[in-house]
C-alpha positions as CSV (number, residue, x, y, z in Angstrom):
1,X,-70.6,-98.0,118.0
2,X,-73.6,-100.6,118.3
3,X,-73.9,-100.0,122.0
4,X,-74.8,-96.6,121.5
5,X,-77.7,-97.5,118.6
6,X,-78.9,-100.7,120.5
7,X,-81.3,-99.1,123.3
8,X,-82.2,-96.8,121.0
9,X,-83.7,-99.2,118.4
10,X,-85.1,-101.3,121.0
11,X,-87.3,-98.6,122.5
12,X,-88.1,-97.2,119.3
13,X,-89.4,-101.4,118.7
14,X,-91.1,-101.4,121.9
15,X,-92.8,-98.5,121.6
16,X,-94.1,-98.9,118.4
17,X,-95.4,-102.4,119.0
18,X,-97.5,-101.3,122.4
19,X,-98.4,-97.6,122.2
20,X,-98.8,-96.5,118.5
21,X,-101.6,-97.4,116.0
22,X,-100.8,-100.4,113.7
23,X,-100.8,-97.9,110.6
24,X,-98.5,-95.6,111.8
25,X,-95.1,-95.9,110.3
26,X,-92.0,-97.1,112.4
27,X,-89.5,-94.6,109.8
28,X,-91.6,-91.3,111.5
29,X,-91.0,-92.5,114.4
30,X,-87.3,-93.3,114.2
31,X,-87.1,-89.9,112.4
32,X,-88.7,-87.9,115.5
33,X,-86.7,-90.1,118.2
34,X,-83.4,-88.9,116.4
35,X,-84.6,-84.9,116.0
36,X,-85.0,-85.1,119.6
37,X,-81.8,-86.5,120.2
38,X,-79.5,-83.7,118.1
39,X,-81.5,-80.7,119.9
40,X,-80.5,-82.3,123.2
41,X,-76.8,-83.2,121.7
42,X,-76.9,-79.2,120.4
43,X,-76.4,-78.2,124.2
44,X,-73.6,-79.7,124.4
45,X,-71.8,-78.3,120.6
46,X,-72.5,-74.7,121.8
47,X,-69.6,-72.2,123.3
48,X,-70.8,-73.5,127.0
49,X,-70.8,-77.0,125.7
50,X,-67.9,-78.2,128.0
51,X,-69.2,-76.2,131.2
52,X,-72.6,-78.4,130.4
53,X,-70.7,-81.5,130.1
54,X,-69.2,-81.0,133.3
55,X,-72.0,-80.4,135.2
56,X,-73.7,-83.7,134.0
57,X,-70.9,-85.1,134.4
58,X,-70.7,-83.9,138.1
59,X,-74.3,-83.9,139.0
60,X,-76.3,-86.3,136.9
61,X,-75.0,-89.4,138.9
62,X,-77.2,-89.1,141.9
63,X,-81.0,-88.7,141.7
64,X,-81.6,-89.0,138.0
65,X,-79.6,-92.3,138.0
66,X,-81.5,-93.6,140.5
67,X,-84.9,-92.7,138.8
68,X,-83.6,-94.3,136.0
69,X,-82.8,-97.6,137.9
70,X,-86.2,-97.5,139.4
71,X,-88.1,-97.1,136.6
72,X,-86.0,-99.7,134.6
73,X,-87.2,-102.1,137.8
74,X,-91.1,-101.4,137.5
75,X,-91.0,-101.7,133.8
76,X,-89.4,-105.0,134.2
77,X,-91.8,-106.1,136.8
78,X,-94.7,-104.4,134.6
79,X,-94.0,-106.7,131.6
80,X,-93.2,-109.9,132.9
81,X,-95.5,-109.6,136.0
82,X,-94.6,-108.9,139.3
83,X,-94.8,-112.7,140.6
84,X,-92.7,-113.8,138.1
85,X,-90.2,-111.1,139.3
86,X,-90.0,-111.3,142.4
87,X,-90.0,-115.0,142.9
């Protein structure tokens, strides 16, 4: 269960510290992330949820996976600096 929770926690903490104002409450941001995840997961709980899951399983591993990997590489290069990341 911690493998599911850890990435969301890291994203919330880093988003809160870098982008949000200092007086913005972290509980509101966490609640907003939970509501977005709930709405996304409701698609799989409906009548056609098995069909949508099969579509995701068959087609979500090509281009979106490459986009996510590229964005992670760019984020690491931005945070640590390009010279430290490449050399």
